[in-house]
C-alpha positions in Angstrom: 32.0 80.2 -160.6 29.2 81.1 -158.7 29.8 81.9 -154.8 27.6 83.7 -152.1 28.4 85.3 -149.3 26.1 87.2 -146.8 26.2 88.7 -143.4 29.3 88.7 -141.1 30.6 89.3 -137.5 34.4 88.1 -136.9 36.5 85.2 -138.3 38.0 82.7 -136.6 40.2 79.9 -138.1 39.3 75.9 -137.4 40.4 72.9 -139.5 38.8 72.7 -142.7 37.1 69.0 -144.2 37.3 68.1 -147.5 37.1 70.8 -150.0 34.2 70.9 -152.0 33.6 70.8 -155.9 33.8 73.7 -158.0 30.8 75.9 -158.9 29.2 75.4 -155.0 27.8 78.4 -153.6 29.6 79.6 -150.7 27.6 81.4 -148.1 28.3 83.4 -144.9 26.1 82.6 -141.7 26.5 84.2 -138.5 27.5 82.7 -135.2 25.6 83.1 -131.7 28.2 85.2 -129.7 29.8 83.1 -126.7 29.4 84.4 -123.2 33.2 85.5 -122.7 34.8 88.3 -124.7 38.4 88.3 -126.6 39.5 89.0 -129.5 38.3 85.9 -131.2 34.7 85.7 -129.9 32.9 87.1 -133.1 32.5 83.9 -135.4 31.5 83.9 -139.3 31.2 80.6 -140.7 31.5 80.0 -144.3 29.0 76.8 -145.2 30.5 75.1 -148.0 28.6 72.0 -149.6 26.5 71.3 -146.5 29.8 71.5 -144.2 30.7 74.3 -141.9 34.6 75.7 -141.6 35.4 79.1 -139.6 37.9 81.5 -140.0 38.9 83.4 -136.7 39.6 86.9 -136.9 43.4 87.7 -135.8 42.7 91.2 -134.6 40.3 94.0 -134.1 41.1 96.4 -136.4 38.7 96.8 -139.7 39.2 95.5 -143.1 39.3 98.5 -145.9 39.0 95.9 -148.9 42.3 94.7 -149.1 41.6 91.3 -147.6 41.7 88.1 -150.4 39.6 85.2 -150.2 41.6 82.2 -152.8 39.8 80.0 -154.1 41.7 77.1 -155.6 41.2 74.1 -157.2 43.3 70.7 -157.1 43.4 67.9 -160.0 40.3 66.5 -158.4 38.5 69.5 -158.9 37.8 70.3 -155.2 38.7 73.6 -153.3 40.8 74.7 -150.8 39.5 78.2 -149.4 42.0 80.4 -147.5 41.4 84.0 -146.2 44.5 86.6 -146.1 43.4 90.3 -145.0 45.0 93.3 -143.6 45.2 92.7 -139.6 41.4 91.0 -140.0 38.1 90.3 -141.7 35.3 92.5 -142.1 34.1 92.6 -138.6 35.1 94.4 -135.9 35.9 93.9 -132.2 32.9 93.3 -130.5 30.5 94.5 -132.8 28.8 94.5 -136.6 30.3 96.7 -139.0 28.6 99.7 -140.0 29.3 99.8 -143.5 29.2 97.2 -146.8 32.9 96.5 -147.1 34.3 95.0 -150.4 37.2 92.3 -150.4 38.8 90.3 -153.3 38.1 86.7 -154.3 41.2 85.0 -156.5 40.6 81.8 -158.4 44.0 80.9 -159.9 45.3 84.1 -160.1 42.6 86.1 -161.6 41.1 88.4 -158.7 37.0 89.7 -158.8 36.2 92.4 -156.0 32.4 91.5 -154.3 30.9 93.6 -151.6 29.8 91.8 -148.6 26.5 93.6 -146.6 26.8 92.9 -143.0 23.0 94.4 -141.9 21.5 91.5 -145.0 20.8 88.3 -143.9 20.2 87.0 -147.3 23.7 85.3 -149.6 24.7 87.8 -152.4 25.8 85.8 -155.7 29.3 86.5 -156.6 29.9 86.3 -160.6 32.0 83.0 -162.2 35.3 83.9 -162.1 36.6 82.3 -165.2 40.3 79.8 -164.0 43.4 80.3 -166.4 43.6 77.4 -168.2 45.7 74.3 -167.0 49.0 73.3 -168.7 47.1 69.4 -169.9 44.2 71.6 -171.6 46.7 73.6 -173.5 48.7 70.7 -174.9 45.3 68.3 -175.1 44.0 71.8 -177.8 47.3 71.8 -179.0 47.0 68.4 -180.6 43.7 68.7 -181.4 44.8 71.5 -183.9 48.1 70.0 -184.8 45.9 67.0 -186.0 43.2 69.4 -187.6 46.0 71.2 -189.2 47.8 67.8 -190.9 44.5 66.7 -192.2 43.8 69.8 -194.2 47.0 70.8 -195.6 48.7 67.4 -195.0 46.6 65.8 -198.0 45.9 68.6 -199.8 46.5 68.1 -203.8 46.6 71.7 -204.3 49.6 72.0 -206.7 48.9 68.7 -208.5 45.2 70.5 -208.9 46.4 73.7 -210.2 48.5 72.3 -213.1 45.7 70.1 -214.1 43.4 72.6 -214.1 45.5 75.3 -215.5 46.1 72.7 -218.4 42.6 71.9 -219.3 41.3 75.6 -219.6 44.8 75.5 -222.2 43.8 73.0 -224.2 39.9 74.0 -224.3 39.1 77.2 -224.0 42.4 79.3 -224.7 43.1 77.4 -227.9 43.0 80.0 -231.1 40.0 79.7 -233.7 41.0 78.3 -237.1 42.7 81.2 -239.2 40.0 80.9 -241.8 37.4 81.6 -238.9 39.0 84.8 -237.7 42.1 86.3 -239.1 43.3 87.8 -235.3 43.5 86.0 -232.2 39.9 84.7 -230.5 39.4 81.6 -228.2 36.2 80.8 -226.8 35.7 83.4 -224.5 35.7 85.9 -227.5 32.7 83.9 -228.5 29.9 86.5 -230.0 27.5 85.6 -231.5 26.0 82.5 -233.4 28.7 81.7 -236.0 31.9 82.2 -233.5 29.9 79.9 -231.2 30.1 77.1 -234.0 34.0 78.1 -235.1 34.8 77.6 -231.8 32.9 73.8 -231.7 34.0 72.9 -234.8 37.7 74.1 -234.7 39.6 74.4 -231.1 37.2 72.5 -229.1 36.8 69.1 -231.3 40.9 69.2 -232.2 42.0 69.1 -228.6 38.8 66.8 -227.4 39.9 64.5 -230.3 42.9 64.5 -231.0 44.1 62.4 -234.0 48.1 62.8 -234.2 51.0 63.1 -232.5 53.3 66.1 -233.1 55.0 64.5 -235.7 51.7 63.4 -237.9 51.7 59.7 -236.5 48.4 59.0 -236.7 46.7 58.0 -232.6 44.9 54.9 -232.0 41.5 54.6 -231.2 42.0 54.7 -227.0 44.6 57.4 -227.6 42.5 59.5 -229.2 40.0 59.8 -225.8 43.0 61.7 -224.4 43.4 65.5 -223.6 47.1 66.2 -224.3 47.6 63.0 -223.9 47.5 62.5 -220.3 43.9 63.3 -219.5 41.2 60.6 -220.6 37.6 61.4 -221.3 35.1 59.8 -219.0 32.5 59.3 -220.7 30.6 61.2 -223.8 30.5 64.8 -224.2 27.1 66.0 -223.7 25.6 69.4 -225.7 22.7 70.2 -223.7 20.4 73.7 -224.9 17.5 75.4 -223.5 15.1 77.3 -225.7 12.1 79.8 -225.3 8.8 79.8 -226.7 8.4 81.9 -229.9 6.2 84.9 -229.3 6.1 83.9 -225.9 6.4 88.3 -225.3 4.1 90.8 -226.0 5.0 93.8 -229.4 4.1 97.4 -228.8 0.5 98.0 -230.8 2.6 100.1 -233.4 5.1 97.9 -234.5 3.2 94.6 -234.6 2.7 95.2 -238.0 5.9 95.5 -238.9 7.7 92.9 -236.6 6.2 89.5 -236.3 8.3 87.5 -234.1 9.8 88.0 -230.4 12.0 86.0 -228.4 11.9 87.1 -224.7 14.6 85.8 -221.8 13.9 82.5 -220.6 12.0 81.7 -217.3 10.0 78.4 -216.1 6.7 79.3 -217.8 7.9 80.1 -221.2 10.4 77.6 -221.8 9.7 75.5 -225.0 10.1 71.6 -224.7 8.5 70.9 -227.7 10.6 68.5 -230.3 12.4 70.7 -233.2 14.9 70.0 -236.5 14.4 67.4 -239.0 11.0 65.4 -238.1 11.0 66.3 -234.8 14.5 64.6 -234.1 15.6 66.8 -230.9 13.4 65.9 -228.1 13.4 67.4 -224.5 14.7 65.3 -221.5 13.4 66.6 -218.5 15.4 67.5 -215.5 15.4 64.2 -213.8 19.3 63.1 -212.6 20.4 66.6 -213.5 21.6 69.4 -211.4 18.5 71.6 -210.3 20.2 75.2 -211.0 23.2 76.2 -212.4 24.1 79.9 -212.3 25.7 81.5 -215.1 26.7 84.7 -215.7 23.3 86.7 -216.7 20.9 84.3 -215.6 20.2 81.0 -213.6 19.1 77.9 -215.4 17.5 74.9 -214.2 18.0 71.3 -215.2 16.5 69.4 -218.5 16.9 70.6 -221.8 17.8 69.3 -225.7 20.8 66.9 -225.3 22.7 65.6 -227.4 25.8 63.1 -226.3 28.5 63.2 -229.3 30.0 60.2 -230.3 33.2 58.6 -228.6 35.0 58.6 -231.8 36.6 61.5 -233.1 35.6 61.3 -236.6 32.0 60.5 -235.9 31.6 63.3 -233.6 33.0 65.7 -235.7 29.8 64.5 -238.5 27.8 65.1 -235.5 28.6 68.7 -235.0 28.4 69.9 -238.5 24.8 67.8 -238.8 23.6 69.8 -236.3 25.3 73.2 -237.3 23.2 72.3 -240.8 19.7 71.4 -239.1 20.3 74.7 -237.4 20.1 73.1 -233.9 21.2 76.6 -232.2 18.7 79.6 -233.6 17.1 82.7 -232.5 14.8 80.7 -229.7 18.1 79.2 -228.3 19.2 80.8 -224.7 22.1 78.5 -223.9 24.1 76.2 -224.6 26.0 73.9 -222.1 29.4 71.6 -223.2 30.2 69.0 -220.5 32.8 66.9 -220.2 34.6 64.9 -217.6 38.1 63.7 -217.7 40.4 61.6 -215.3 43.9 61.9 -214.9 45.9 58.7 -213.8 48.9 59.8 -213.4 47.6 61.7 -210.3 44.4 60.4 -209.6 42.2 63.2 -210.1 39.2 64.0 -212.2 38.4 67.6 -213.6 34.5 68.3 -214.4 34.4 71.0 -217.2 31.6 73.2 -218.2 31.6 75.7 -221.3 28.7 77.7 -220.9 27.7 80.0 -223.9 24.5 82.2 -223.0 21.9 83.9 -225.7 20.5 86.8 -224.2 17.4 88.3 -225.8 19.4 91.4 -226.3 21.4 89.1 -228.9 25.1 88.6 -228.5 26.6 86.0 -226.6 28.0 85.6 -223.3 30.4 82.8 -222.6 31.5 81.2 -219.4 33.4 78.1 -218.0 34.0 76.6 -215.0 36.8 74.0 -214.5 36.4 71.6 -211.0 39.1 69.1 -210.0 38.8 66.8 -207.1 39.0 63.6 -206.1 36.2 60.9 -206.7 36.9 58.2 -204.4 37.8 59.7 -201.1 39.1 56.1 -199.1 40.4 54.2 -201.6 44.1 53.9 -200.3 46.0 52.6 -196.9 46.8 56.4 -196.4 43.0 57.6 -196.8 41.8 54.8 -194.1 44.9 56.7 -192.0 43.4 59.8 -193.0 39.7 59.3 -191.7 40.8 57.4 -188.5 42.1 61.1 -188.0 39.1 62.6 -189.2 37.1 60.3 -186.7 39.3 61.8 -183.5 38.6 65.4 -184.7 35.3 64.6 -184.5 35.5 63.3 -181.2 37.4 66.3 -179.7 34.7 68.5 -181.2 31.8 66.5 -179.5 34.0 66.7 -176.2 34.3 70.4 -176.7 30.9 70.8 -176.9 29.7 68.9 -174.2 32.1 70.5 -171.5 29.9 73.9 -173.0 27.2 72.5 -172.4 27.9 70.8 -168.5 29.5 74.5 -168.1 26.4 76.1 -168.9 23.9 73.7 -166.6 26.1 74.3 -164.0 26.7 78.3 -164.2 22.8 79.0 -165.4 22.0 82.2 -166.4 25.8 83.4 -165.3 27.1 81.7 -168.3 26.0 84.2 -171.0 28.2 87.1 -168.9 31.5 85.3 -169.9 32.3 86.7 -173.2 35.1 83.8 -173.5 31.7 81.4 -173.7 30.8 83.8 -176.9 34.5 82.6 -178.5 34.0 79.3 -177.2 31.2 78.5 -179.6 32.0 80.4 -182.2 35.6 78.3 -182.6 32.9 75.6 -182.2 30.2 76.3 -185.0 33.6 76.5 -187.2 34.7 73.1 -186.9 31.2 72.0 -187.0 31.0 73.5 -190.5 34.2 71.9 -191.9 32.4 68.2 -190.7 29.3 68.8 -192.2 30.9 70.3 -195.4 32.9 67.3 -195.4 30.7 64.8 -194.7 28.2 66.7 -197.3 31.4 66.3 -199.9 32.3 62.9 -199.8 28.2 61.8 -199.7 27.4 64.0 -202.5 30.5 62.6 -204.5 29.6 58.9 -203.8 26.5 59.5 -204.6 26.5 61.0 -208.4 
């Protein structure tokens, strides 16, 4: 609240009109001295919102900074003004104070010392004093935080999502290679060359992605073969996608050109090979339409598009496809990365798991495997409890909007004094956090819904 105070004589008390609104400048104007002279002859007037209230000095002693001007707001936002001092106000009997005096302004118990200069006729502004929050404001914020925390944690599927993610990783990347392919324990993350990649793809991966028998060697039905760990069903085909680099798109040192004929550099947009290859140009390039723009792997990033092969949904046919790719050298020295993408759905817990297993083949030879498993709900508002959550989410948006409007109103009321209060920065930081959460929520729901 900004108040302005200037000039002084003595103060007398008189009946006060209706208190003004918060934030109205308070100015002190001298009044003409009456003809008679007594202990109440010198006056000062507090001008509030165009109306004048006079406070009368009670004695001739000079105020030394211990006086208290209390400004308190009622429920309607109106202000009442009272004055208390050690025997009087800033004036002296029959004259004007010779020096600047200091007094205190208190708003709901928070005091701030201000300076009154009786020698100046202009009004001196008083910095805003932040009021203590009312009980109703505290309770309102507690309701707001309770709803927010309830939405954040009450609707979480953290435990189920964790175990779902864990089981998918155990089935797809932590199963050991066949003994004939490796005489010691080796899993997906141990892939180190082209042969390891094919041993994993034709071994533990195909065995778990397309199980053929129960634990008692009983054959599974065609539909049951689509379930990983007998619980999570494959949604759509498994997709293999690779990106290739152009042959001899790097420069060989002059002295070695006679003994080295070919080179295979790192992949860039400029040297990416999009020409068909394989038997009779069987494998063709598919542009990035409908795919993600950029994926960040361990070594480098890759844009969308590539040479795509969708595996058959029937296990034996998918196995034959993989064997054909291997025999036709689908992965060779020009290959820089191979993605294996699939999505599974567990109807028991109504969760999806989007899986990507990536094997990079850097120009320095070798292989670098990595994998991502993302558990999510595709349909955010499907059941009655979901719509109840949606209503509370709208309530959160309403609360945040209210707090933004409140801060903007305070900013317009206080002007430049608004930036002098550090608590206002705390308020905006708090609001920005909630805005980020709301934006991310909207983006997540809209992105999943459209993809």
